[in-house]
C-alpha positions in Angstrom: 31.9 0.7 25.4 34.9 -1.0 26.2 34.8 -4.2 28.5 35.8 -3.8 32.2 38.0 -6.5 33.9 36.7 -6.9 37.7 38.3 -9.5 39.1 41.5 -7.7 40.4 39.3 -5.0 41.9 38.3 -4.6 45.6 35.3 -6.9 46.4 32.9 -3.4 47.5 34.0 -1.7 44.2 33.8 -4.6 41.9 30.1 -4.9 43.1 29.4 -1.3 42.2 30.7 -2.0 38.3 29.0 -5.2 38.2 25.8 -3.5 39.3 26.5 -0.2 36.7 27.1 -2.9 34.1 23.9 -4.6 34.9 22.0 -0.9 34.9 23.3 -0.3 31.7 22.2 -3.5 29.7 19.0 -3.0 31.5 18.3 0.4 30.0 19.9 -0.6 26.6 16.8 -2.9 26.3 14.3 -1.0 27.3 15.6 1.9 25.1 15.8 -0.6 22.0 11.9 -1.6 23.0 10.5 1.9 23.3 12.5 2.6 19.8 11.1 -0.5 17.8 7.4 0.4 19.3 7.8 3.6 18.3 8.7 2.9 14.6 5.8 0.4 14.5 3.2 2.5 15.6 2.0 -0.2 17.7 1.9 -2.5 14.6 2.8 -5.9 15.0 4.7 -8.0 12.1 2.6 -10.9 11.2 4.1 -12.3 8.2 5.7 -11.6 4.8 4.1 -12.2 1.5 7.1 -13.3 -0.7 8.5 -14.8 -3.5 8.0 -18.6 -4.2 11.6 -18.8 -4.0 12.5 -17.8 -0.5 15.9 -16.5 -1.8 14.6 -14.1 -4.6 12.7 -11.1 -3.7 10.1 -9.9 -6.0 10.9 -7.7 -8.8 9.3 -4.7 -8.8 6.0 -5.5 -7.0 3.4 -2.3 -7.4 0.1 -3.4 -6.1 -1.5 -5.8 -4.0 -5.4 -6.7 -4.6 -7.6 -8.3 -1.5 -10.5 -10.6 -2.3 -13.2 -11.0 0.4 -15.2 -13.2 -1.4 -12.6 -16.0 -1.6 -10.0 -15.0 1.1 -7.1 -14.2 -1.1 -4.5 -11.9 -1.5 -3.2 -11.2 -5.0 0.5 -9.4 -5.5 1.0 -8.1 -8.5 4.9 -8.4 -9.9 5.5 -5.7 -12.8 9.0 -6.3 -13.1 8.2 -10.2 -13.8 5.4 -10.0 -15.5 3.3 -11.9 -12.7 0.5 -12.3 -10.7 0.6 -14.4 -7.4 -1.9 -15.7 -5.3 -2.0 -16.3 -1.2 -4.5 -17.6 1.4 -5.1 -15.2 4.0 -2.8 -17.0 6.5 0.1 -16.0 3.9 0.5 -19.4 2.3 1.5 -19.2 -1.5 -0.9 -20.9 -3.6 -0.2 -20.3 -7.3 1.5 -17.7 -10.2 -0.2 -16.7 -13.0 2.4 -15.9 -15.5 1.7 -17.2 -19.1 4.8 -16.3 -21.1 3.8 -13.6 -23.3 0.6 -12.8 -21.6 1.2 -9.7 -19.3 3.3 -6.9 -20.3 4.3 -5.2 -17.0 0.9 -5.2 -15.0 0.6 -2.3 -12.2 -3.0 -3.1 -10.7 -5.4 -5.3 -11.1 -9.3 -6.2 -9.2 -11.4 -9.0 -9.3 -15.0 -9.3 -10.9 -16.7 -11.0 -7.7 -19.3 -12.6 -9.6 -17.4 -14.2 -12.8 -14.0 -14.4 -11.0 -12.2 -12.5 -14.0 -9.5 -10.5 -13.2 -8.7 -6.9 -14.3 -5.2 -6.0 -14.5 -3.8 -2.8 -15.8 -1.1 -3.5 -17.7 1.4 0.0 -18.6 3.0 -2.2 -21.5 0.1 -2.2 -23.1 -1.4 1.0 -21.8 -4.6 -1.4 -21.4 -6.9 -2.2 -18.7 -6.9 -6.1 -19.8 -9.6 -8.4 -18.6 -8.4 -12.2 -18.0 -10.8 -15.2 -18.1 -9.0 -17.6 -16.4 -11.3 -20.9 -17.0 -11.9 -19.8 -20.7 -8.2 -18.7 -20.8 -9.0 -15.9 -22.4 -6.9 -12.4 -22.3 -8.4 -9.1 -23.9 -6.8 -5.8 -23.5 -9.2 -2.8 -23.5 -7.9 0.9 -24.6 -9.4 3.3 -22.3 -10.8 7.0 -23.3 -12.3 9.6 -21.2 -13.1 13.2 -22.8 -12.0 12.4 -26.5 -8.8 11.6 -24.9 -6.6 8.8 -24.4 -6.4 7.3 -20.8 -2.9 5.9 -19.1 -4.3 3.8 -16.6 -2.4 3.7 -12.9 -4.7 2.4 -10.5 -8.0 0.3 -10.7 -11.2 -0.3 -8.4 -14.0 -2.5 -9.2 -17.1 -1.4 -6.8 -20.1 -3.5 -8.1 -21.6 -2.4 -11.2 -18.8 0.7 -11.6 -15.1 0.7 -12.2 -12.7 3.1 -11.4 -9.6 4.5 -13.3 -6.8 6.6 -12.2 -5.4 8.5 -14.6 -1.7 9.2 -14.4 -1.2 11.7 -17.2 -4.1 13.9 -16.1 -4.5 12.9 -12.4 -8.5 12.7 -12.6 -10.4 9.4 -11.4 -12.5 8.7 -14.1 -15.8 6.0 -13.2 -16.8 3.7 -16.1 -20.1 1.4 -16.3 -18.9 -2.1 -16.9 -19.0 -2.0 -21.0 -16.1 1.0 -20.0 -18.6 3.9 -20.9 -17.5 7.0 -19.1 -20.2 7.9 -16.3 -18.1 10.8 -14.8 -14.9 12.3 -14.4 -13.4 13.4 -11.0 -10.6 16.2 -11.2 -8.6 17.7 -8.4 -9.0 21.8 -8.1 -7.0 23.9 -11.0 -4.6 25.0 -7.8 -3.8 21.2 -7.6 -1.5 18.3 -9.1 -4.0 16.0 -9.8 -4.3 12.9 -7.9 -2.1 10.0 -7.0 -4.3 7.4 -5.3 -7.7 6.9 -4.6 -10.0 4.5 -2.1 -13.7 4.1 -2.6 -15.5 3.5 0.8 -19.1 3.2 1.1 -19.9 4.6 -2.1 -17.8 7.8 -1.4 -14.4 8.4 -3.3 -11.7 10.0 -1.4 -8.9 11.0 -3.8 -5.2 12.0 -2.8 -4.0 15.3 -4.3 -0.5 14.9 -2.9 1.1 18.3 -4.7 -1.5 20.1 -2.2 -1.6 17.8 0.6 -5.2 17.1 0.7 -7.9 14.7 0.4 -10.9 15.4 -1.7 -14.1 13.1 -1.3 -16.9 12.6 -3.9 -20.2 11.2 -4.0 -21.1 8.3 -5.9 -22.5 10.4 -8.6 -19.5 12.8 -9.2 -20.1 14.9 -6.4 -17.6 17.0 -4.8 -17.7 16.5 -1.0 -15.3 17.5 1.6 -11.5 18.8 1.0 -9.3 18.1 4.1 -6.0 19.9 4.2 -3.7 17.1 5.7 -1.9 19.5 8.5 1.2 19.3 10.4 3.2 16.2 8.7 5.6 17.2 6.7 5.8 14.9 3.3 8.6 14.1 1.1 6.4 12.0 -1.6 3.4 10.7 -0.9 2.2 8.1 -3.2 -0.7 5.8 -1.6 -4.1 6.7 0.6 -6.0 4.4 2.6 -9.1 4.9 5.4 -8.7 2.5 8.1 -11.7 1.0 9.7 -11.8 3.7 12.3 -12.0 6.5 9.6 -8.8 7.6 10.3 -6.8 8.4 6.8 -3.1 7.1 6.5 -1.3 8.4 3.8 2.3 6.3 2.6 5.3 8.4 2.0 7.6 6.6 -0.3 10.8 8.1 0.3 10.4 9.0 4.2 9.4 4.7 4.5 6.6 5.9 6.8 3.0 5.7 7.2 1.4 9.3 8.1 -1.8 8.8 9.8 -4.8 11.8 10.0 -8.2 11.8 11.7 -11.3 12.9 9.9 -10.6 16.8 9.8 -7.4 16.2 8.6 -5.6 16.6 11.7 -2.1 14.9 11.8 -1.8 12.3 14.6 1.0 10.3 14.6 3.0 8.4 12.1 5.0 4.9 11.9 7.7 3.0 10.4 11.1 4.5 9.0 12.9 3.9 6.2 15.3 0.6 6.1 15.5 -3.4 5.7 14.3 -4.7 8.8 10.8 -6.3 9.5 9.6 -2.5 10.9 11.1 -0.6 8.0 10.3 0.3 4.7 12.1 1.0 1.5 10.7 2.6 -1.5 7.2 1.3 -0.4 4.5 1.4 -3.0 0.7 0.5 -1.5 -1.2 0.5 1.5 -4.3 -1.8 2.0 -6.7 -2.7 4.8 -7.8 -6.5 4.6 -10.9 -7.5 6.1 -9.4 -8.3 9.3 -8.0 -5.2 10.0 -4.9 -6.0 9.3 -2.7 -3.3 7.6 -1.0 -4.4 4.6 2.1 -2.5 2.9 3.7 -3.1 -0.6 7.5 -2.8 0.1 8.5 -2.3 -3.6 12.0 -1.5 -2.0 12.5 -5.1 0.2 10.7 -7.2 -2.4 8.1 -8.4 0.1 4.4 -7.3 0.9 4.2 -7.3 4.9 1.2 -7.9 6.9 0.6 -6.3 10.1 -2.0 -6.7 12.8 -2.4 -4.4 16.3 
Protein backbone atom coordinates (compact mmCIF):
# COMPACT_ATOMS: atom_id res chain seq x y z
CA UNK A 1 0.00 0.00 0.00
CA UNK A 2 1.28 3.48 -0.88
CA UNK A 3 2.22 5.90 1.93
CA UNK A 4 -0.34 8.59 2.69
CA UNK A 5 1.02 12.10 3.21
CA UNK A 6 -1.02 13.80 5.93
CA UNK A 7 0.83 17.02 6.71
CA UNK A 8 -1.13 19.17 4.23
CA UNK A 9 -4.63 17.83 5.08
CA UNK A 10 -7.13 19.67 7.31
CA UNK A 11 -6.78 18.74 11.00
CA UNK A 12 -10.02 16.70 11.29
CA UNK A 13 -9.39 14.78 8.09
CA UNK A 14 -5.74 14.22 9.06
CA UNK A 15 -6.87 12.68 12.37
CA UNK A 16 -9.27 10.35 10.53
CA UNK A 17 -6.50 9.20 8.17
CA UNK A 18 -4.10 8.61 11.05
CA UNK A 19 -6.73 6.61 12.96
CA UNK A 20 -7.48 4.55 9.86
CA UNK A 21 -3.75 3.87 9.31
CA UNK A 22 -3.38 2.80 12.96
CA UNK A 23 -6.36 0.48 12.60
CA UNK A 24 -4.83 -1.15 9.52
CA UNK A 25 -1.53 -1.66 11.33
CA UNK A 26 -3.23 -3.33 14.31
CA UNK A 27 -5.38 -5.46 12.01
CA UNK A 28 -2.34 -6.66 10.05
CA UNK A 29 -0.58 -7.70 13.27
CA UNK A 30 -3.67 -9.62 14.42
CA UNK A 31 -4.02 -11.40 11.07
CA UNK A 32 -0.33 -12.34 11.09
CA UNK A 33 -0.54 -13.61 14.68
CA UNK A 34 -3.64 -15.70 13.97
CA UNK A 35 -2.04 -17.14 10.82
CA UNK A 36 1.15 -18.03 12.69
CA UNK A 37 -0.75 -19.69 15.54
CA UNK A 38 -2.84 -21.66 13.04
CA UNK A 39 0.25 -22.80 11.14
CA UNK A 40 1.85 -24.10 14.32
CA UNK A 41 -1.34 -25.72 15.65
CA UNK A 42 -0.62 -24.51 19.15
CA UNK A 43 2.91 -25.90 19.04
CA UNK A 44 5.68 -23.45 19.93
CA UNK A 45 9.18 -23.77 18.51
CA UNK A 46 11.76 -24.33 21.26
CA UNK A 47 15.04 -25.00 19.47
CA UNK A 48 16.63 -26.84 16.56
CA UNK A 49 19.04 -29.73 16.67
CA UNK A 50 21.43 -28.39 14.08
CA UNK A 51 24.85 -29.21 12.69
CA UNK A 52 27.78 -28.41 14.98
CA UNK A 53 28.88 -26.06 12.19
CA UNK A 54 26.06 -23.51 12.41
CA UNK A 55 26.74 -22.32 8.86
CA UNK A 56 26.34 -25.78 7.32
CA UNK A 57 22.97 -27.57 7.48
CA UNK A 58 22.70 -31.32 7.80
CA UNK A 59 22.97 -33.33 4.60
CA UNK A 60 20.10 -35.80 4.21
CA UNK A 61 19.00 -36.29 7.80
CA UNK A 62 16.65 -39.26 7.86
CA UNK A 63 15.68 -40.05 11.46
CA UNK A 64 15.85 -39.13 15.12
CA UNK A 65 16.30 -41.58 17.98
CA UNK A 66 15.46 -40.46 21.53
CA UNK A 67 17.01 -42.28 24.48
CA UNK A 68 15.08 -41.84 27.73
CA UNK A 69 17.75 -43.79 29.66
CA UNK A 70 20.58 -41.33 29.10
CA UNK A 71 18.44 -38.33 28.03
CA UNK A 72 19.96 -37.97 24.62
CA UNK A 73 18.82 -37.12 21.10
CA UNK A 74 20.58 -38.98 18.29
CA UNK A 75 20.32 -37.53 14.77
CA UNK A 76 21.07 -39.81 11.81
CA UNK A 77 22.70 -37.96 8.90
CA UNK A 78 22.80 -40.23 5.85
CA UNK A 79 24.49 -37.66 3.63
CA UNK A 80 27.39 -37.21 6.05
CA UNK A 81 27.58 -40.88 7.12
CA UNK A 82 27.33 -39.64 10.70
CA UNK A 83 25.45 -39.98 13.99
CA UNK A 84 25.14 -36.86 16.18
CA UNK A 85 24.20 -36.74 19.87
CA UNK A 86 22.60 -33.91 21.87
CA UNK A 87 21.39 -33.29 25.40
CA UNK A 88 17.67 -32.85 26.03
CA UNK A 89 18.15 -29.07 26.12
CA UNK A 90 19.51 -29.20 22.56
CA UNK A 91 23.20 -28.78 23.40
CA UNK A 92 25.44 -30.58 20.92
CA UNK A 93 27.56 -33.35 22.44
CA UNK A 94 29.39 -35.46 19.90
CA UNK A 95 29.56 -36.84 16.36
CA UNK A 96 30.25 -40.47 15.52
CA UNK A 97 31.70 -40.51 12.03
CA UNK A 98 34.79 -42.72 11.75
CA UNK A 99 36.06 -42.59 8.20
CA UNK A 100 34.56 -45.39 6.11
CA UNK A 101 32.81 -46.98 9.10
CA UNK A 102 29.23 -46.08 8.16
CA UNK A 103 27.60 -46.39 4.75
CA UNK A 104 24.44 -44.29 4.43
CA UNK A 105 23.01 -44.76 7.93
CA UNK A 106 19.24 -44.33 7.82
CA UNK A 107 17.79 -45.19 11.23
CA UNK A 108 19.11 -46.25 14.63
CA UNK A 109 18.29 -47.34 18.18
CA UNK A 110 20.24 -47.77 21.40
CA UNK A 111 20.24 -50.96 23.45
CA UNK A 112 19.42 -49.82 26.97
CA UNK A 113 21.45 -52.28 29.05
CA UNK A 114 24.63 -52.45 26.98
CA UNK A 115 24.55 -49.01 25.36
CA UNK A 116 25.21 -50.70 22.02
CA UNK A 117 24.00 -48.81 18.95
CA UNK A 118 21.98 -50.61 16.27
CA UNK A 119 22.06 -48.80 12.92
CA UNK A 120 20.32 -49.47 9.62
CA UNK A 121 22.86 -48.86 6.85
CA UNK A 122 21.39 -48.61 3.38
CA UNK A 123 24.84 -48.55 1.80
CA UNK A 124 25.46 -52.08 3.14
CA UNK A 125 21.80 -53.14 3.34
CA UNK A 126 22.53 -54.20 6.90
CA UNK A 127 21.46 -53.91 10.50
CA UNK A 128 24.77 -52.97 12.09
CA UNK A 129 25.71 -53.28 15.77
CA UNK A 130 28.17 -50.73 17.11
CA UNK A 131 29.96 -51.31 20.41
CA UNK A 132 31.49 -47.90 21.12
CA UNK A 133 33.59 -49.05 24.08
CA UNK A 134 35.11 -52.00 22.24
CA UNK A 135 35.23 -49.98 18.99
CA UNK A 136 33.58 -52.90 17.24
CA UNK A 137 31.23 -52.64 14.26
CA UNK A 138 29.35 -55.76 13.11
CA UNK A 139 27.04 -55.57 10.04
CA UNK A 140 24.24 -58.18 9.93
CA UNK A 141 22.29 -59.23 6.83
CA UNK A 142 18.62 -59.83 7.63
CA UNK A 143 16.33 -62.52 6.22
CA UNK A 144 12.69 -63.46 6.69
CA UNK A 145 10.65 -66.26 5.12
CA UNK A 146 13.62 -67.24 2.97
CA UNK A 147 14.07 -63.76 1.50
CA UNK A 148 16.60 -60.98 1.91
CA UNK A 149 15.25 -58.08 3.95
CA UNK A 150 15.90 -54.43 3.05
CA UNK A 151 15.64 -52.64 6.41
CA UNK A 152 14.04 -49.19 6.42
CA UNK A 153 12.95 -48.44 10.01
CA UNK A 154 14.05 -49.88 13.35
CA UNK A 155 12.69 -50.12 16.91
CA UNK A 156 14.24 -51.94 19.87
CA UNK A 157 11.74 -52.85 22.56
CA UNK A 158 12.91 -54.92 25.54
CA UNK A 159 13.88 -58.32 24.08
CA UNK A 160 12.59 -57.69 20.57
CA UNK A 161 13.85 -56.01 17.42
CA UNK A 162 11.28 -54.58 14.99
CA UNK A 163 12.30 -53.85 11.41
CA UNK A 164 10.31 -52.42 8.49
CA UNK A 165 11.26 -54.10 5.20
CA UNK A 166 11.02 -51.49 2.45
CA UNK A 167 10.71 -54.14 -0.30
CA UNK A 168 7.70 -56.02 1.06
CA UNK A 169 6.30 -53.32 3.33
CA UNK A 170 6.15 -55.87 6.17
CA UNK A 171 7.06 -55.23 9.79
CA UNK A 172 9.26 -58.11 10.99
CA UNK A 173 9.80 -59.00 14.63
CA UNK A 174 13.14 -60.59 15.57
CA UNK A 175 14.65 -61.66 18.86
CA UNK A 176 18.04 -60.20 19.80
CA UNK A 177 19.78 -63.07 17.98
CA UNK A 178 17.87 -61.91 14.87
CA UNK A 179 15.69 -65.00 14.70
CA UNK A 180 12.31 -64.20 13.10
CA UNK A 181 9.39 -64.26 15.52
CA UNK A 182 6.56 -62.68 13.51
CA UNK A 183 5.92 -61.13 10.10
CA UNK A 184 3.20 -58.46 10.13
CA UNK A 185 1.62 -57.80 6.74
CA UNK A 186 -0.80 -55.23 5.42
CA UNK A 187 -3.97 -56.74 3.90
CA UNK A 188 -3.71 -57.84 0.26
CA UNK A 189 -5.47 -54.70 -1.04
CA UNK A 190 -2.95 -52.46 0.71
CA UNK A 191 0.41 -51.24 -0.49
CA UNK A 192 2.51 -52.36 2.45
CA UNK A 193 3.51 -50.31 5.47
CA UNK A 194 5.66 -47.18 5.27
CA UNK A 195 6.19 -46.60 9.00
CA UNK A 196 5.32 -48.04 12.41
CA UNK A 197 5.60 -47.40 16.13
CA UNK A 198 5.44 -49.61 19.23
CA UNK A 199 3.37 -48.32 22.14
CA UNK A 200 2.61 -50.39 25.28
CA UNK A 201 3.38 -53.71 23.53
CA UNK A 202 1.10 -52.79 20.62
CA UNK A 203 2.41 -52.23 17.08
CA UNK A 204 0.82 -49.44 15.03
CA UNK A 205 1.62 -49.54 11.29
CA UNK A 206 0.77 -47.02 8.56
CA UNK A 207 -0.48 -48.18 5.16
CA UNK A 208 -0.08 -44.96 3.19
CA UNK A 209 -1.71 -46.19 0.00
CA UNK A 210 -4.96 -47.09 1.77
CA UNK A 211 -4.72 -44.24 4.34
CA UNK A 212 -5.14 -46.74 7.16
CA UNK A 213 -3.45 -47.57 10.43
CA UNK A 214 -3.35 -51.23 11.50
CA UNK A 215 -2.61 -52.43 15.01
CA UNK A 216 -1.08 -55.74 16.10
CA UNK A 217 -0.43 -57.26 19.51
CA UNK A 218 3.02 -58.34 20.71
CA UNK A 219 2.40 -61.92 19.53
CA UNK A 220 1.67 -60.80 15.97
CA UNK A 221 -2.10 -61.01 16.20
CA UNK A 222 -4.05 -58.46 14.16
CA UNK A 223 -6.09 -55.86 16.02
CA UNK A 224 -7.86 -52.83 14.62
CA UNK A 225 -7.83 -51.28 11.16
CA UNK A 226 -8.42 -47.51 11.37
CA UNK A 227 -9.33 -45.62 8.19
CA UNK A 228 -7.97 -42.07 8.33
CA UNK A 229 -10.95 -40.09 7.10
CA UNK A 230 -11.41 -36.40 6.41
CA UNK A 231 -7.94 -35.39 5.20
CA UNK A 232 -6.50 -35.37 1.69
CA UNK A 233 -2.94 -36.75 1.91
CA UNK A 234 -0.25 -36.12 -0.70
CA UNK A 235 2.64 -38.31 0.50
CA UNK A 236 2.36 -39.63 4.08
CA UNK A 237 5.69 -40.96 5.32
CA UNK A 238 5.66 -41.17 9.11
CA UNK A 239 3.37 -42.13 11.99
CA UNK A 240 3.40 -41.25 15.67
CA UNK A 241 0.94 -41.87 18.51
CA UNK A 242 0.78 -39.00 20.99
CA UNK A 243 0.52 -39.17 24.79
CA UNK A 244 -3.27 -38.62 24.55
CA UNK A 245 -3.71 -41.47 22.06
CA UNK A 246 -4.15 -39.20 19.05
CA UNK A 247 -2.57 -40.33 15.78
CA UNK A 248 -0.11 -37.98 14.06
CA UNK A 249 0.67 -38.48 10.36
CA UNK A 250 3.49 -36.56 8.65
CA UNK A 251 2.87 -35.60 5.02
CA UNK A 252 6.21 -35.07 3.29
CA UNK A 253 5.03 -33.19 0.21
CA UNK A 254 2.60 -30.90 2.05
CA UNK A 255 5.05 -30.24 4.88
CA UNK A 256 2.27 -30.72 7.41
CA UNK A 257 1.13 -32.96 10.25
CA UNK A 258 -2.45 -34.29 10.28
CA UNK A 259 -3.98 -35.34 13.61
CA UNK A 260 -6.65 -38.01 14.08
CA UNK A 261 -8.42 -39.32 17.17
CA UNK A 262 -8.30 -42.95 18.30
CA UNK A 263 -11.12 -43.90 15.91
CA UNK A 264 -9.36 -42.41 12.87
CA UNK A 265 -11.46 -39.23 12.63
CA UNK A 266 -9.57 -36.16 11.41
CA UNK A 267 -9.25 -33.40 14.01
CA UNK A 268 -6.88 -30.75 12.62
CA UNK A 269 -3.54 -30.26 10.85
CA UNK A 270 -0.63 -27.94 11.46
CA UNK A 271 2.61 -26.70 9.89
CA UNK A 272 2.89 -25.86 6.22
CA UNK A 273 5.47 -26.16 3.46
CA UNK A 274 8.24 -23.59 3.79
CA UNK A 275 11.47 -22.57 5.47
CA UNK A 276 10.58 -20.57 8.60
CA UNK A 277 10.43 -21.98 12.14
CA UNK A 278 6.77 -23.02 11.82
CA UNK A 279 7.20 -24.60 8.38
CA UNK A 280 8.63 -27.84 7.04
CA UNK A 281 10.29 -28.73 3.77
CA UNK A 282 10.40 -32.40 2.73
CA UNK A 283 10.28 -33.68 6.34
CA UNK A 284 11.15 -37.32 7.08
CA UNK A 285 9.98 -38.26 10.57
CA UNK A 286 8.14 -37.17 13.74
CA UNK A 287 8.76 -38.38 17.30
CA UNK A 288 7.48 -37.43 20.76
CA UNK A 289 10.16 -37.18 23.43
CA UNK A 290 9.63 -38.17 27.10
CA UNK A 291 8.82 -34.53 27.95
CA UNK A 292 5.87 -34.49 25.55
CA UNK A 293 7.66 -32.33 22.98
CA UNK A 294 7.14 -33.00 19.29
CA UNK A 295 10.38 -33.46 17.35
CA UNK A 296 10.31 -33.16 13.55
CA UNK A 297 13.08 -34.37 11.25
CA UNK A 298 12.96 -31.53 8.72
CA UNK A 299 15.17 -32.97 6.00
CA UNK A 300 14.76 -30.25 3.37
CA UNK A 301 15.68 -27.54 5.90
CA UNK A 302 18.60 -29.56 7.32
CA UNK A 303 17.42 -29.50 10.95
CA UNK A 304 15.39 -31.24 13.63
CA UNK A 305 12.80 -28.90 15.16
CA UNK A 306 11.68 -29.38 18.77
CA UNK A 307 8.23 -27.98 19.65
CA UNK A 308 6.14 -27.83 22.82
CA UNK A 309 2.57 -26.80 23.70
